[in-house]
C-alpha positions, 0 to 999 in steps of 0.5 A, spaced: 956 975 418 958 975 425 951 972 427 951 967 421 958 964 424 955 964 431 949 961 430 948 957 423 955 956 420 957 950 425 950 946 423 951 948 415 959 945 416 956 939 419 951 938 414 955 939 408 961 935 410 956 929 411 953 930 404 960 930 402 962 923 405 955 920 402 956 923 395 963 921 393 962 914 393 955 915 390 958 920 384 963 915 382 958 909 382 953 914 378 958 916 373 959 908 372 952 907 370 952 913 365 958 910 362 963 915 363 969 915 368 968 916 376 972 922 376 967 926 372 961 924 377 966 927 382 966 933 378 958 933 377 958 933 385 962 940 385 960 945 380 953 944 379 952 943 386 954 950 388 951 953 382 944 950 384 945 952 391 947 959 389 940 960 385 935 955 388 929 958 391 929 952 396 935 953 401 936 945 402 936 942 396 942 938 394 944 938 386 949 933 383 949 926 380 943 922 381 942 915 380 936 915 375 938 921 371 945 917 370 941 911 367 936 916 363 943 919 360 946 912 358 939 910 355 938 916 351 945 916 348 946 908 347 947 909 340 953 913 341 956 908 347 961 904 343 964 911 340 971 913 343 968 920 343 962 918 347 964 922 353 963 928 349 956 927 348 955 926 355 957 933 357 953 936 350 947 933 353 948 936 360 948 943 356 942 941 352 938 939 358 940 945 362 938 950 356 931 946 356 930 947 363 932 954 363 927 955 357 921 951 361 923 956 367 923 962 363 916 960 360 913 959 367 912 952 366 912 950 373 905 948 373 906 942 368 909 939 374 902 937 376 901 933 370 907 928 373 903 924 378 905 920 384 903 914 380 908 915 374 913 917 379 912 910 382 912 906 376 918 910 373 923 909 379 921 902 380 923 900 373 929 904 373 931 901 379 930 894 376 934 896 370 940 899 374 940 893 378 940 888 372 945 893 368 950 892 374 950 884 375 956 884 370 960 888 374 958 884 380 960 878 378 966 880 373 964 879 366 962 884 361 955 886 359 952 891 354 946 895 355 944 894 348 937 890 347 934 893 354 932 889 359 931 883 355 938 883 352 941 884 359 938 878 362 940 874 355 947 876 356 947 874 364 945 867 362 950 866 356 956 869 361 954 866 367 959 861 366 965 866 366 963 868 373 970 871 377 970 868 384 974 873 386 970 879 384 964 875 386 967 875 393 969 882 393 962 884 391 958 879 396 962 882 402 961 889 399 953 888 399 953 885 406 957 891 409 952 896 405 946 892 408 949 891 415 952 899 416 945 901 414 941 896 419 946 899 425 945 906 423 942 909 417 946 916 418 953 913 417 956 913 410 955 906 408 957 907 401 964 910 403 965 905 409 964 900 404 968 902 398 974 904 403 974 897 406 973 893 399 979 897 397 984 896 403 981 888 402 983 887 395 990 891 396 992 887 402 990 880 398 993 882 392 987 881 388 986 887 385 988 886 377 992 880 379 986 875 380 981 879 375 978 884 380 978 890 376 980 897 378 977 903 376 981 906 371 982 913 371 982 917 364 989 920 362 987 927 363 983 929 369 984 936 370 978 940 372 977 945 367 973 949 361 971 944 356 967 945 349 964 938 347 967 936 340 961 934 337 958 936 330 952 941 329 948 935 326 949 931 333 947 937 337 940 937 333 939 930 334 940 930 341 935 935 342 929 930 343 934 927 348 936 933 352 928 935 353 927 928 356 933 928 360 930 935 362 923 933 364 926 927 368 930 932 372 924 936 373 920 930 375 926 929 380 927 936 383 919 938 384 918 931 387 924 932 392 923 940 393 915 939 395 916 933 400 922 937 403 918 944 403 913 941 407 918 938 412 922 944 413 916 950 411 921 953 406 919 956 400 919 953 393 917 956 386 917 950 381 919 955 375 925 958 379 927 952 380 927 949 373 932 955 371 936 954 377 937 946 375 938 949 368 944 953 370 947 948 374 947 943 368 948 948 363 954 951 366 957 944 369 956 941 362 962 946 360 966 943 366 966 936 364 960 934 368 954 929 366 947 931 367 945 933 374 938 934 378 936 934 385 938 928 389 932 925 394 937 922 398 942 927 399 937 933 400 934 928 406 941 927 409 942 935 408 936 937 412 936 931 417 943 933 419 941 940 421 943 944 415 940 952 416 942 955 409 944 954 402 951 954 405 951 947 407 950 945 399 956 949 397 960 946 403 958 939 400 961 941 393 967 944 396 968 938 400 968 934 394 973 939 391 978 938 396 977 930 396 979 930 389 985 935 390 988 930 396 986 923 394 984 923 386 990 918 385 987 913 390 981 912 386 985 908 381 985 902 387 978 902 388 975 895 385 969 896 380 965 890 384 965 895 390 962 900 386 957 896 383 955 893 390 954 901 392 949 902 385 945 896 387 944 897 394 942 904 392 938 903 387 934 897 391 931 903 394 928 906 388 923 900 389 919 902 394 914 896 396 909 900 400 909 906 395 907 901 390 902 897 394 899 904 396 898 906 389 895 900 387 890 901 392 888 908 390 884 906 384 884 904 377 887 911 374 893 910 379 894 903 377 893 904 369 898 910 370 903 906 374 903 900 370 904 903 363 910 907 366 913 901 369 912 897 363 914 902 358 920 904 362 922 897 362 921 895 355 922 902 351 927 907 350 927 911 357 926 918 353 919 915 350 917 912 357 918 919 360 913 922 355 908 916 355 908 917 362 906 924 362 901 923 357 898 918 360 897 922 366 894 928 362 889 923 359 887 920 365 887 927 368 882 930 362 878 924 363 
């Protein structure tokens, strides 16, 4: 213990607190994508992060709310989106997806990750980026958009509602987008999202635009206590969520395996796909009972953790505890954050999912890669995401067998 505090604790503390600063605005933004209040995104950045850190086979992995998983959650639950108890289905989905991940890990199905090709991942993540950006345009300009009807429905609504554009909300959005881009260009290590949201919040408070000029703030739920919660849904709904839960689990595994593989090559750390499935499953399962949305390994925050010198799993635990301390001290201030600033964070973050270099490389890799990427991309844009996930994996298997 003395050797740890002398040699590694300072590095873990620095990395953990840096990840905390990054995840706070991300968690709020991603929960908005999932259709739930931002406070629950912050909950997801606490317990699942700590549980995964304690049980992970890879020391540097950061688990919690992620951009693509949030969209998959919203997509598979779209039929429940107008119900007042929608949140109950989100946490139930986290529990069910966690159970599937644990089952896959116990059955040693880690080798299935070989059927998730890079072509499928590039196609899926590129389409997810397009879907997330399009879904946030309403928040960016100050009018309501429904996610019903997929990409075509969203684009139709944008055209129909563009005349309702709120100039004050649009101005805040443009400032936020510009600030995010500027900070990233100056120094990518800086927590651009945190600085942007802080600046936008102070700006609308000083100008008096928050609420009065139609700039909508984040609304806090009446009950925000972090505690044990059993989802209030019927047994028949639990059965119905089975297919969706399996899809969310498979996608979470896709994210986690991709992140862990790339980072293990960078750090030289060990990585066991089957053990990681169990770890991620426990994180999502436990988190679901504490009002958390489905979780997965975060590519961006894992990279930040490694780059900032993390030495052990303690860095991830510190990041979770850091978010918890933030909630204890500043939860009341969340209600002053303009939704437009969160939308800007979501859009700039989601743009990173569309990697032109990877798309070009995949396209030039051969006809099989072209087919896998194209089929996954188009199915993700125009089919329910749970089916797109299955179709992408099936396409890879068929090409592999062929």
